[in-house]
C-alpha positions as CSV (number, residue, x, y, z in Angstrom):
1,M,79.4,8.3,2.6
2,V,79.2,4.5,3.0
3,S,82.4,2.6,3.1
4,I,81.7,-0.6,1.1
5,P,84.6,-2.6,2.5
6,N,83.5,-1.8,6.1
7,I,79.8,-2.8,5.6
8,F,80.2,-5.7,3.2
9,G,79.2,-8.9,4.8
10,S,78.7,-7.2,8.1
11,M,75.3,-9.0,8.6
12,V,76.6,-12.4,7.6
13,F,78.0,-15.1,9.8
14,N,80.8,-15.7,7.3
15,D,84.2,-17.3,7.5
16,A,85.7,-14.3,9.2
17,A,83.0,-14.3,11.9
18,M,83.4,-18.0,12.4
19,R,87.2,-17.8,12.8
20,E,86.8,-15.0,15.3
21,R,84.2,-16.6,17.4
22,L,84.7,-20.4,17.3
23,P,87.5,-22.4,19.0
24,M,90.0,-23.4,16.3
25,E,89.2,-27.2,16.5
26,I,85.5,-26.4,16.2
27,Y,86.1,-24.0,13.3
28,K,88.2,-26.7,11.5
29,A,85.6,-29.3,12.0
30,L,82.8,-27.1,10.7
31,K,84.9,-26.0,7.7
32,K,85.5,-29.7,6.9
33,T,81.7,-30.3,7.0
34,M,81.2,-27.3,4.7
35,S,83.8,-28.3,2.1
36,Q,83.7,-32.1,2.2
37,G,80.2,-32.9,3.4
38,T,81.4,-34.8,6.5
39,H,79.1,-35.6,9.4
40,L,78.4,-32.7,11.7
41,E,79.0,-33.8,15.3
42,L,76.6,-32.5,18.0
43,D,79.3,-30.8,20.0
44,V,80.4,-28.9,16.8
45,A,76.8,-27.9,16.1
46,N,76.2,-26.7,19.7
47,A,79.3,-24.6,19.6
48,A,78.4,-23.1,16.2
49,A,74.8,-22.4,17.3
50,N,75.9,-20.6,20.5
51,A,78.5,-18.5,18.7
52,M,76.0,-17.8,15.9
53,K,73.3,-16.7,18.5
54,D,75.7,-14.4,20.4
55,W,76.8,-12.8,17.1
56,A,73.2,-12.4,15.9
57,V,72.0,-10.9,19.2
58,E,74.8,-8.3,18.9
59,K,73.4,-7.5,15.5
60,G,70.0,-6.8,17.0
61,A,68.4,-10.3,16.3
62,T,65.7,-11.6,18.7
63,H,64.6,-14.5,16.5
64,F,65.9,-17.2,14.2
65,T,64.3,-18.8,11.2
66,H,65.1,-21.7,8.9
67,W,64.9,-20.0,5.5
68,F,64.0,-22.5,2.7
69,Q,62.8,-22.5,-0.9
70,P,59.6,-24.7,-1.3
71,M,58.0,-25.3,-4.7
72,T,55.9,-22.1,-4.4
73,G,58.7,-20.2,-6.3
74,I,59.4,-17.9,-3.4
75,T,61.0,-18.5,0.0
76,A,59.4,-19.5,3.3
77,E,60.3,-18.8,6.9
78,K,58.9,-19.6,10.4
79,H,60.3,-17.3,13.1
80,N,61.3,-18.6,16.6
81,S,62.6,-16.3,19.4
82,F,65.8,-17.1,21.2
83,I,64.1,-16.8,24.6
84,S,63.9,-19.7,27.0
85,P,62.2,-19.6,30.5
86,F,64.4,-19.0,33.5
87,R,63.8,-18.8,37.2
88,D,61.9,-15.9,38.9
89,G,59.9,-15.4,35.7
90,K,62.9,-14.3,33.7
91,V,64.2,-15.5,30.3
92,I,67.6,-16.3,28.8
93,M,68.7,-16.3,25.2
94,E,69.4,-19.8,24.0
95,F,70.0,-21.6,20.7
96,S,71.1,-25.2,20.5
97,G,72.9,-27.2,17.9
98,K,69.7,-29.3,17.4
99,E,67.7,-26.1,16.6
100,L,70.4,-24.9,14.2
101,V,70.6,-28.2,12.3
102,R,67.0,-29.2,12.0
103,G,63.6,-27.5,12.0
104,E,60.1,-28.9,11.5
105,P,57.6,-26.8,9.4
106,D,54.2,-28.1,8.4
107,A,54.9,-29.8,5.1
108,S,51.3,-30.4,4.2
109,S,50.7,-26.7,3.5
110,F,53.3,-26.5,0.8
111,P,53.0,-27.9,-2.8
112,S,54.0,-31.6,-2.9
113,G,52.5,-32.8,-6.2
114,G,51.0,-35.8,-4.4
115,L,54.0,-36.7,-2.4
116,R,52.2,-36.0,0.8
117,A,48.6,-36.3,1.8
118,T,47.1,-33.3,3.6
119,F,46.9,-35.1,6.9
120,E,50.6,-36.1,6.7
121,A,52.1,-32.9,8.0
122,R,55.6,-33.6,9.1
123,G,58.5,-32.2,7.1
124,Y,62.0,-31.2,7.9
125,T,64.3,-28.2,7.2
126,V,68.0,-29.1,7.4
127,W,70.9,-26.5,7.7
128,D,72.8,-26.0,4.5
129,T,76.3,-25.4,5.8
130,T,77.5,-24.3,2.4
131,S,75.4,-21.1,2.5
132,Y,76.2,-18.6,5.3
133,A,73.5,-17.5,7.8
134,F,72.7,-13.8,8.0
135,V,70.7,-11.3,10.0
136,K,67.8,-9.4,8.4
137,D,65.0,-7.4,10.1
138,G,66.0,-8.6,13.6
139,T,66.0,-12.3,12.7
140,L,68.9,-14.8,12.1
141,Y,68.2,-16.4,8.8
142,I,69.6,-20.0,8.4
143,P,69.6,-21.2,4.8
144,T,68.1,-24.8,4.8
145,A,67.0,-27.6,2.6
146,F,63.4,-28.8,2.9
147,C,62.3,-32.5,2.7
148,S,59.3,-34.6,3.6
149,Y,59.0,-37.1,6.4
150,G,60.0,-39.8,3.9
151,G,63.1,-37.9,2.7
152,E,61.7,-36.7,-0.6
153,A,62.9,-33.2,-1.7
154,L,60.1,-30.7,-1.4
155,D,62.3,-27.7,-2.3
156,K,64.6,-26.3,-4.9
157,K,67.8,-26.3,-2.9
158,T,68.1,-30.0,-2.3
159,P,68.2,-31.1,-6.0
160,L,70.5,-28.2,-6.8
161,L,73.0,-29.4,-4.3
162,R,72.7,-32.9,-5.6
163,S,73.3,-31.7,-9.2
164,M,76.4,-29.8,-8.1
165,E,77.8,-32.9,-6.5
166,A,77.0,-34.9,-9.7
167,L,78.9,-32.3,-11.8
168,D,81.8,-32.2,-9.4
169,K,82.1,-36.0,-9.5
170,Q,82.2,-36.3,-13.3
171,A,84.3,-33.2,-13.9
172,A,86.9,-34.5,-11.5
173,R,87.3,-37.6,-13.6
174,I,88.0,-35.5,-16.6
175,L,90.5,-33.3,-14.8
176,K,92.3,-36.4,-13.5
177,L,92.8,-37.6,-17.1
178,F,94.6,-34.3,-17.7
179,G,96.8,-34.7,-14.7
180,D,95.0,-32.0,-12.6
181,G,95.4,-33.9,-9.4
182,S,95.6,-30.8,-7.2
183,V,91.9,-30.0,-7.8
184,K,89.8,-31.1,-4.9
185,C,86.4,-30.0,-6.3
186,V,84.7,-28.5,-9.3
187,I,82.0,-25.9,-8.7
188,P,79.4,-24.5,-11.1
189,M,79.5,-20.7,-10.9
190,V,76.5,-18.5,-11.7
191,G,75.8,-14.7,-12.1
192,P,72.1,-14.0,-12.7
193,E,71.2,-10.7,-14.4
194,Q,67.9,-9.5,-12.9
195,E,65.5,-7.3,-14.8
196,Y,62.5,-5.6,-13.1
197,F,60.0,-2.7,-13.4
198,L,59.4,0.1,-10.9
199,I,56.1,2.0,-10.9
200,D,54.5,4.4,-8.4
201,K,52.8,2.5,-5.6
202,E,49.6,4.5,-5.6
203,M,49.1,3.7,-9.3
204,Y,49.9,0.0,-8.6
205,L,47.2,-0.2,-5.9
206,K,44.6,1.2,-8.3
207,R,45.2,-1.8,-10.7
208,P,43.7,-5.0,-9.3
209,D,45.3,-7.0,-12.2
210,L,48.8,-5.9,-11.0
211,V,48.0,-6.6,-7.4
212,Y,46.5,-10.1,-8.0
213,T,48.4,-11.3,-11.1
214,G,51.6,-9.2,-11.4
215,R,50.7,-8.1,-14.9
216,T,48.3,-5.7,-16.6
217,L,45.4,-7.7,-18.1
218,F,44.1,-4.5,-19.9
219,G,45.8,-1.4,-21.2
220,A,45.9,0.5,-24.4
221,R,49.3,1.4,-25.7
222,P,50.6,4.8,-24.7
223,P,51.6,7.4,-27.3
224,K,55.3,6.7,-26.4
225,G,56.7,3.3,-25.5
226,Q,60.3,2.3,-26.2
227,E,60.5,3.4,-29.8
228,L,63.2,6.0,-29.3
229,D,65.5,3.7,-27.3
230,D,66.1,6.7,-25.0
231,H,65.5,4.8,-21.7
232,Y,68.2,2.2,-22.2
233,Y,71.3,3.2,-20.2
234,G,69.7,6.6,-19.7
235,N,70.0,8.9,-16.7
236,I,68.5,7.2,-13.6
237,K,65.7,9.2,-12.1
238,P,66.1,10.4,-8.5
239,R,63.5,8.2,-6.9
240,V,64.8,5.1,-8.7
241,S,68.4,6.1,-7.9
242,A,67.5,6.4,-4.2
243,F,65.9,2.9,-4.3
244,M,68.9,1.4,-6.1
245,R,71.3,3.0,-3.6
246,E,69.4,1.5,-0.6
247,L,69.1,-1.9,-2.3
248,E,72.8,-2.0,-3.0
249,E,73.7,-1.1,0.6
250,E,71.4,-3.7,2.0
251,L,72.7,-6.4,-0.3
252,W,76.4,-5.5,0.5
253,R,75.7,-5.9,4.2
254,L,74.2,-9.3,3.4
255,G,77.3,-10.4,1.4
256,V,75.7,-10.1,-2.0
257,Y,78.2,-8.9,-4.6
258,A,75.9,-6.2,-6.1
259,K,77.9,-4.8,-9.1
260,I,75.9,-3.2,-11.9
261,K,72.7,-1.2,-12.2
262,H,71.2,0.6,-15.1
263,N,68.0,1.5,-17.0
264,E,66.7,-1.2,-19.3
265,V,65.0,-0.9,-22.7
266,A,61.4,-0.4,-21.7
267,P,60.3,2.7,-19.8
268,A,60.3,2.1,-16.0
269,Q,62.4,-1.0,-16.5
270,H,65.8,-1.5,-14.9
271,E,68.5,-4.2,-14.3
272,F,70.6,-5.4,-11.4
273,V,73.7,-7.6,-11.9
274,P,75.9,-9.3,-9.2
275,V,79.3,-10.8,-9.4
276,Y,79.5,-14.6,-9.9
277,T,79.5,-17.0,-7.0
278,T,78.7,-20.7,-6.5
279,A,75.4,-21.9,-8.0
280,N,73.9,-22.6,-4.6
281,I,74.8,-19.3,-3.0
282,A,73.9,-17.4,-6.2
283,T,70.4,-19.0,-6.0
284,D,70.0,-17.9,-2.4
285,H,71.3,-14.4,-3.2
286,N,68.9,-14.0,-6.1
287,Q,65.9,-15.0,-4.0
288,L,67.1,-12.6,-1.3
289,T,67.6,-9.8,-3.9
290,M,64.0,-10.2,-5.3
291,E,62.6,-10.1,-1.8
292,L,64.5,-6.9,-0.9
293,M,63.6,-5.3,-4.2
294,K,59.9,-5.5,-3.2
295,S,60.3,-4.4,0.4
296,I,62.7,-1.5,-0.4
297,A,60.6,-0.3,-3.3
298,N,57.6,-0.1,-0.9
299,R,59.6,2.1,1.5
300,H,60.2,4.5,-1.4
301,G,56.6,4.7,-2.5
302,L,57.3,2.4,-5.4
303,S,56.2,-1.1,-6.5
304,C,58.6,-3.6,-7.9
305,L,57.2,-5.8,-10.7
306,L,59.0,-9.0,-11.3
307,H,56.4,-10.6,-13.7
308,E,57.9,-11.6,-17.0
309,K,55.5,-9.4,-19.0
310,P,53.8,-6.8,-16.9
311,F,53.0,-4.5,-19.8
312,A,52.0,-5.4,-23.4
313,G,53.7,-3.6,-26.2
314,V,57.1,-3.1,-24.4
315,N,59.8,-5.5,-23.4
316,G,59.2,-7.9,-20.6
317,S,61.8,-8.8,-18.0
318,G,64.2,-11.7,-18.2
319,K,66.9,-13.1,-16.0
320,H,70.1,-14.1,-17.8
321,N,71.8,-17.1,-16.1
322,N,75.6,-16.7,-16.7
323,W,77.1,-20.2,-16.0
324,S,80.6,-21.5,-15.8
325,I,82.7,-24.2,-14.1
326,N,85.5,-23.3,-11.7
327,T,87.9,-25.4,-9.7
328,D,88.6,-24.9,-6.0
329,T,92.0,-23.5,-7.1
330,G,90.2,-20.6,-8.9
331,A,90.6,-21.8,-12.5
332,N,87.7,-21.1,-14.9
333,L,87.5,-24.3,-17.0
334,F,85.8,-22.3,-19.9
335,E,88.7,-19.9,-20.1
336,P,90.6,-20.5,-23.4
337,G,94.0,-21.7,-22.5
338,E,97.6,-20.5,-22.9
339,T,99.0,-24.0,-23.6
340,P,98.1,-26.9,-25.8
341,H,97.2,-28.9,-22.7
342,E,94.8,-26.2,-21.5
343,N,93.3,-25.8,-25.0
344,A,92.7,-29.5,-25.3
345,R,90.8,-29.4,-21.9
346,F,88.9,-26.3,-23.0
347,L,87.8,-28.0,-26.3
348,L,86.7,-31.1,-24.6
349,L,84.6,-29.3,-22.0
350,L,83.2,-27.0,-24.8
351,V,81.9,-29.9,-26.9
352,A,80.6,-31.5,-23.7
353,V,78.3,-28.5,-23.1
354,I,77.3,-28.5,-26.8
355,K,76.3,-32.2,-26.6
356,A,74.5,-31.7,-23.3
357,V,72.4,-28.8,-24.7
358,D,71.6,-30.7,-27.8
359,D,70.7,-34.0,-26.0
360,Y,68.7,-32.3,-23.3
361,Q,67.3,-29.2,-25.2
362,D,63.7,-30.2,-24.2
363,L,64.6,-30.3,-20.5
364,L,66.3,-26.9,-20.7
365,R,63.1,-25.5,-22.2
366,V,61.2,-27.1,-19.3
367,S,63.5,-25.4,-16.8
368,V,62.2,-21.9,-17.9
369,A,58.6,-22.8,-18.5
370,S,55.9,-20.8,-16.8
371,A,52.6,-19.0,-17.8
372,G,54.4,-15.7,-17.4
373,N,57.4,-16.6,-19.5
374,D,55.2,-17.8,-22.3
375,H,54.5,-14.1,-23.0
376,R,58.2,-13.4,-23.5
377,L,59.8,-16.3,-25.4
378,G,59.9,-15.5,-29.1
379,A,58.4,-12.0,-28.7
380,S,61.3,-10.2,-30.4
381,E,62.7,-9.2,-27.0
382,A,63.8,-12.6,-25.7
383,P,65.1,-15.8,-27.3
384,P,62.6,-17.9,-29.0
385,A,61.3,-21.2,-27.6
386,I,63.7,-23.0,-30.0
387,M,66.9,-24.1,-28.2
388,S,70.1,-23.3,-30.0
389,M,73.7,-22.2,-29.1
390,F,75.8,-19.3,-30.2
391,L,79.5,-19.8,-30.3
392,G,80.6,-17.1,-32.8
393,D,82.0,-17.6,-36.2
394,E,85.7,-17.8,-35.1
395,L,85.1,-20.6,-32.6
396,V,82.8,-22.5,-34.9
397,G,85.4,-22.2,-37.6
398,I,88.1,-23.6,-35.3
399,L,85.8,-26.5,-34.4
400,D,84.7,-27.1,-38.0
401,E,88.4,-27.3,-39.1
402,F,89.3,-29.4,-36.2
403,G,86.4,-31.8,-37.1
404,A,87.6,-31.9,-40.7
405,D,91.0,-33.2,-39.6
406,Y,92.6,-29.7,-39.9
407,H,96.4,-29.7,-39.8
408,S,98.8,-26.8,-39.3
409,K,102.5,-26.4,-39.9
410,E,103.1,-26.4,-36.2
411,Q,101.3,-29.7,-35.4
412,C,104.4,-31.5,-34.4
413,Q,104.8,-29.1,-31.5
414,M,101.3,-29.5,-30.2
415,E,99.5,-32.3,-28.3
416,I,96.1,-34.0,-28.5
417,G,95.2,-32.4,-31.8
418,A,95.0,-28.9,-30.3
419,T,96.9,-27.2,-33.1
420,V,93.8,-25.5,-34.2
421,L,93.7,-23.6,-31.0
422,P,96.6,-21.2,-31.1
423,H,96.9,-18.3,-28.5
424,F,93.6,-16.7,-29.3
425,P,92.1,-13.7,-27.5
426,K,89.5,-14.4,-24.8
427,D,86.7,-12.5,-26.5
428,L,86.3,-14.8,-29.5
429,T,82.7,-13.8,-30.2
430,D,80.4,-10.9,-30.6
431,R,77.3,-10.9,-28.4
432,N,74.1,-12.4,-29.8
433,R,71.1,-11.1,-27.8
434,T,68.7,-13.4,-29.7
435,S,70.4,-16.6,-28.8
436,P,69.0,-18.8,-26.0
437,F,72.3,-20.2,-25.0
438,A,75.4,-18.1,-25.9
439,F,79.1,-18.6,-25.2
440,T,80.5,-15.2,-24.2
441,G,84.2,-15.7,-23.9
442,N,84.6,-17.7,-20.7
443,K,81.0,-18.6,-19.7
444,F,77.7,-19.6,-21.1
445,E,74.7,-17.2,-20.9
446,F,71.4,-19.0,-20.7
447,R,69.0,-16.2,-21.7
448,M,65.6,-17.8,-21.6
449,L,64.8,-17.4,-17.9
450,G,61.9,-15.2,-16.9
451,S,62.5,-12.5,-14.3
452,A,60.4,-14.1,-11.5
453,L,61.9,-17.5,-11.9
454,S,64.1,-19.2,-9.3
455,I,67.5,-19.9,-11.0
456,A,67.6,-23.3,-9.2
457,E,65.7,-25.2,-11.9
458,P,67.8,-24.1,-14.9
459,N,71.0,-24.8,-13.0
460,I,69.8,-28.2,-11.8
461,I,69.2,-29.3,-15.4
462,L,72.3,-27.7,-16.8
463,N,74.5,-29.2,-14.1
464,T,73.0,-32.7,-14.5
465,A,73.0,-32.7,-18.3
466,V,76.7,-31.7,-18.4
467,A,77.5,-34.2,-15.7
468,E,76.0,-37.0,-17.8
469,T,78.0,-35.9,-20.9
470,L,81.2,-35.8,-18.9
471,R,80.4,-39.3,-17.4
472,R,80.2,-40.7,-20.9
473,F,83.4,-38.9,-22.0
474,A,85.2,-40.2,-18.9
475,D,84.0,-43.8,-19.4
476,R,85.4,-43.7,-22.9
477,L,88.7,-42.0,-22.2
478,E,89.5,-43.9,-19.0
479,A,89.4,-47.1,-21.1
480,S,91.6,-45.6,-23.8
481,A,94.9,-47.2,-24.9
482,D,95.9,-43.9,-26.6
483,L,94.5,-41.0,-24.7
484,N,95.7,-38.3,-27.0
485,A,94.4,-39.8,-30.2
486,D,91.0,-40.8,-28.6
487,L,90.5,-37.4,-27.1
488,A,91.1,-35.7,-30.4
489,L,88.7,-38.1,-32.1
490,L,86.1,-37.6,-29.3
491,V,86.1,-33.8,-29.8
492,K,85.7,-34.2,-33.6
493,E,82.9,-36.8,-33.4
494,T,81.0,-34.9,-30.7
495,F,81.0,-31.6,-32.6
496,R,80.0,-33.3,-35.9
497,A,77.2,-35.2,-34.2
498,H,75.8,-32.1,-32.5
499,R,76.6,-29.4,-35.0
500,R,72.9,-28.8,-35.6
501,I,72.4,-27.0,-32.2
502,I,74.9,-24.3,-33.3
503,F,73.3,-21.2,-34.8
504,N,75.0,-17.8,-34.9
505,G,72.4,-15.8,-36.8
506,N,69.2,-14.0,-36.0
507,N,67.0,-16.2,-33.9
508,Y,64.0,-14.0,-34.5
509,S,63.8,-14.6,-38.2
510,E,61.2,-16.7,-39.9
511,E,63.9,-18.4,-41.8
512,W,65.4,-19.8,-38.6
513,I,62.1,-21.3,-37.5
514,A,62.1,-23.3,-40.8
515,E,65.8,-24.1,-40.6
516,A,65.5,-25.3,-37.0
517,E,62.7,-27.7,-38.0
518,K,64.8,-29.1,-40.7
519,R,67.6,-29.7,-38.2
520,G,65.2,-31.5,-35.9
521,L,65.3,-29.0,-33.1
522,S,62.3,-28.8,-30.8
523,N,60.1,-25.7,-30.7
524,M,57.9,-25.9,-27.6
525,K,56.1,-22.6,-27.7
526,T,54.2,-23.0,-24.5
527,T,54.6,-24.4,-21.0
528,V,52.0,-27.0,-21.7
529,D,54.0,-28.3,-24.7
530,A,57.2,-28.5,-22.6
531,L,56.3,-29.9,-19.2
532,P,55.5,-33.5,-20.2
533,E,59.2,-33.8,-21.1
534,L,60.0,-33.6,-17.4
535,I,58.6,-37.1,-16.8
536,S,59.8,-38.7,-20.1
537,Q,61.7,-41.9,-19.7
538,K,64.9,-40.1,-20.9
539,S,64.5,-37.5,-18.1
540,V,63.8,-40.1,-15.5
541,E,66.9,-42.1,-16.4
542,L,69.1,-39.0,-16.5
543,F,68.2,-37.7,-13.0
544,A,68.1,-41.2,-11.5
545,A,71.5,-42.0,-12.8
546,H,73.0,-39.0,-11.0
547,R,70.7,-39.2,-7.9
548,V,69.3,-35.7,-8.5
549,F,65.7,-36.6,-8.6
550,T,63.8,-39.9,-8.1
551,E,61.0,-40.6,-10.5
552,T,58.5,-39.9,-7.7
553,E,60.1,-36.5,-7.1
554,L,60.0,-35.7,-10.9
555,R,56.3,-36.6,-11.1
556,S,55.5,-34.5,-8.1
557,R,57.2,-31.5,-9.8
558,Y,55.3,-32.1,-13.0
559,E,52.0,-32.0,-11.1
560,I,53.0,-28.9,-9.2
561,L,54.1,-27.0,-12.3
562,M,51.1,-28.0,-14.3
563,E,48.8,-27.1,-11.5
564,G,50.6,-23.8,-11.1
565,Y,50.1,-23.0,-14.8
566,C,46.4,-23.7,-14.6
567,K,45.9,-21.7,-11.4
568,T,47.8,-18.7,-12.8
569,I,45.6,-18.4,-15.8
570,H,42.5,-19.1,-13.7
571,I,43.3,-16.2,-11.3
572,E,43.9,-13.9,-14.3
573,A,40.6,-14.9,-15.8
574,L,38.7,-14.3,-12.5
575,T,40.5,-10.9,-12.0
576,M,39.6,-9.9,-15.6
577,V,35.9,-10.8,-15.0
578,D,35.8,-8.9,-11.7
579,M,37.4,-5.8,-13.3
580,V,35.1,-5.8,-16.3
581,K,31.9,-6.3,-14.2
582,G,32.8,-4.1,-11.3
583,E,34.5,-1.2,-13.0
584,I,34.7,-1.2,-16.8
585,I,31.1,-1.9,-17.6
586,P,29.8,0.8,-15.2
587,A,32.3,3.2,-16.6
588,C,31.2,2.5,-20.1
589,V,27.5,2.9,-19.1
590,D,28.2,6.2,-17.4
591,Y,30.1,7.6,-20.4
592,Q,27.4,6.5,-22.8
593,N,24.9,8.3,-20.5
594,D,27.1,11.4,-20.7
595,L,27.1,11.3,-24.5
596,A,23.4,10.5,-24.7
597,S,22.5,13.4,-22.5
598,L,24.8,15.8,-24.4
599,L,23.3,14.6,-27.7
600,E,19.8,15.1,-26.4
601,R,20.5,18.6,-25.2
602,K,22.1,19.6,-28.5
603,K,19.2,18.3,-30.4
604,T,16.7,20.1,-28.1
605,C,18.7,23.3,-28.7
606,G,18.5,22.7,-32.4
607,A,22.2,22.2,-32.9
608,Y,23.2,21.8,-36.5
609,D,25.9,19.1,-36.2
610,V,25.7,16.3,-33.7
611,S,27.6,13.8,-35.8
612,L,30.6,13.6,-33.4
613,E,28.5,12.7,-30.4
614,D,26.4,10.4,-32.5
615,H,29.4,8.6,-33.9
616,M,31.1,8.2,-30.5
617,L,27.9,6.9,-28.9
618,D,27.4,4.4,-31.7
619,S,31.0,3.2,-31.5
620,I,31.0,2.7,-27.8
621,A,27.6,1.0,-27.8
622,K,28.8,-1.5,-30.4
623,L,32.0,-2.2,-28.5
624,S,30.0,-2.6,-25.2
625,S,27.8,-5.1,-26.9
626,C,30.9,-7.0,-28.1
627,L,32.3,-6.7,-24.6
628,L,29.4,-8.6,-23.1
629,K,29.7,-11.4,-25.7
630,K,33.4,-11.8,-25.0
631,L,32.8,-11.7,-21.3
632,D,30.2,-14.5,-21.6
633,V,32.7,-16.6,-23.6
634,L,35.3,-16.3,-20.8
635,E,32.8,-17.1,-18.0
636,S,31.5,-20.1,-19.9
637,A,35.0,-21.4,-20.4
638,L,35.8,-21.0,-16.7
639,L,32.7,-23.1,-15.9
640,S,33.8,-25.8,-18.5
641,S,37.3,-26.0,-17.0
642,K,35.9,-27.9,-14.0
643,E,35.0,-30.8,-16.3
644,E,38.7,-31.5,-17.1
645,R,40.1,-34.0,-14.5
646,D,43.4,-35.0,-16.1
647,I,46.1,-32.4,-15.3
648,L,47.5,-32.3,-18.8
649,D,44.0,-32.0,-20.4
650,R,43.1,-29.2,-18.0
651,A,46.3,-27.3,-18.8
652,V,45.6,-27.7,-22.5
653,F,42.1,-26.4,-21.9
654,Y,43.4,-23.3,-20.1
655,R,45.9,-22.6,-22.8
656,D,43.6,-23.1,-25.8
657,R,40.2,-21.9,-24.4
658,I,40.6,-19.7,-21.4
659,Y,43.8,-17.8,-22.4
660,A,42.4,-17.3,-25.8
661,A,39.2,-15.8,-24.3
662,I,41.3,-13.6,-22.1
663,A,43.2,-12.3,-25.1
664,E,40.0,-11.6,-27.1
665,L,38.3,-9.8,-24.2
666,R,41.4,-7.6,-23.7
667,L,41.3,-6.4,-27.3
668,V,37.7,-5.0,-26.8
669,V,38.5,-3.4,-23.5
670,D,41.7,-1.8,-24.8
671,E,39.7,-0.3,-27.7
672,L,37.1,1.0,-25.3
673,E,39.8,2.7,-23.3
674,T,40.9,4.7,-26.3
675,L,37.3,5.9,-26.9
676,S,36.3,6.6,-23.3
677,S,36.7,9.8,-21.3
678,R,39.8,9.7,-19.1
679,K,37.5,11.1,-16.3
680,R,35.3,8.0,-16.6
681,W,38.0,5.3,-17.2
682,P,38.4,3.6,-13.8
683,F,42.1,2.5,-13.9
684,P,45.5,4.2,-14.4
685,T,46.5,4.0,-18.0
686,Y,49.8,2.7,-19.4
687,A,51.1,6.2,-19.9
688,E,50.4,6.9,-16.2
689,L,51.9,3.6,-15.0
690,L,55.1,3.7,-17.2
691,Y,55.8,7.4,-16.6
692,S,54.7,7.8,-13.1
693,V,58.1,7.8,-11.5
694,I,60.0,11.0,-11.9
């Protein structure tokens, strides 16, 4: 039996390992760098590197790598051994502070969105001291940021760290107004809920669409999907349970707070949930979790699917980003208070988030935009593309009354207009699974993320948008002659001005779509609709003001994301063409030959009734003819796509022409699957894929 306390963090060079192995003065200097961002002196780096190397070698490591998160959406690593030549043809194990602090991967081979020419290869990885190093598969992994030779961010970690600093700076100003001088820093905390599918590996390898694109491009619906709701929270099957058990143990050793596991709604779908930690470390841990899910599944004869919509007709997979703000003293600033003072602070921060979500709803939609996630949003399984917030009727009632100059009998005993917030229970609200952005008691749950997405982008935008709102609040309140009165007025005015973003009802209803349009809320249904907002003047000004992105960095990300959207659909189209030409058409021809031969034999024998064979042959022949026409439409569209030079025009073309052709071709193939012989059909069916793991 595994002892969790004994193994937890055993493969992490964490605070306990540093205290044990570093001289006290070195330890203190390193901790100061980690907590305050002070300069890391070379002697401190050398001492830390040597201790880290000795510790890692004891854990079985022979190599080290700077582990970073480029704009590919996954992590990257280049492994270097610790060996260094020694006399008599021998080697010693060495690791210097310089090697720890900085690496130099080839930056030209990663997406840069025009920031770097192909011949400009130099880039740097820089040690992120706020995220602990760890040992995995015989290598010491050092979490790092990644930048170009010119200093531009080429990764997801750098802007995330910048956004956390921006939020800390502005939140500290607010807390100072409330007399919270003991707080040294404010930290965004995140807990990402990760959904995924597990299918049999042999089945997976027989589906080129799953191998190349992560989703099934064809597949008729099985007799049973998720209609009975019997998979949700159901008994976990033995193979899946064994996978989950190994995943948890690996994550515990790596310091990940693996907490919850269960079956999700769709057959073969599951969920993993960790405990909250800082936004930066949560992002690292989520990337690590997704990597381990795939490698551990492989060891169990399974394949882990992280695509947002691997199967049509059943729920896709999301990733709920639970976000809150904590102080270094451990206080959750979204925890409803026990005193008038705490309630006033809670109210101010609450309306700050409401304003931020309303003001920057378009950017939040951008943060979850991808070709894969377009299949989920609004599909009665995930929130729609319309941004709104759920607060619950009780909390909305409190704010409405507060905004209407509500008074109570006890007002004389309260400060800053907080009489409307008596000692209320923490769980003020029900849960609304259809809401994109829901307050759930002491945190906000951003539910629009797709399962394969890095959580960095949503948290960068959320942190920065809230930092901007708090900056405006602090500017106003710091200049106030009557803080209590102005704070109360600010809460009232803000809620009134942004009341439109609050919706507690059914986000799936047609009525809400019409109502949202009346309210002036945006409804960006696809990635192509959303991405131009990333480089709008409003966005450029926001990120520049808080030094999160330069305009150049924003435009590079826009290019990368648009290009990624087009390439994703292009690969899907080519895969579909290859599957149809190489497997499906020959299978249909073979089955038609089978039917024609049978029909001929029966006629030769003088059979009385050949209507079944005749009808089936006619149906498949007609569908086969339609298949060729739809295939031609798709191939013609692919050829025409080369004519589009502007990136936005090309993305629009892929959305409107190529994706539409993919969808039409699929309808024909799925119908052919239902009519064809299982012996002749070349690919595992949905029934086999979804129910292959027992």
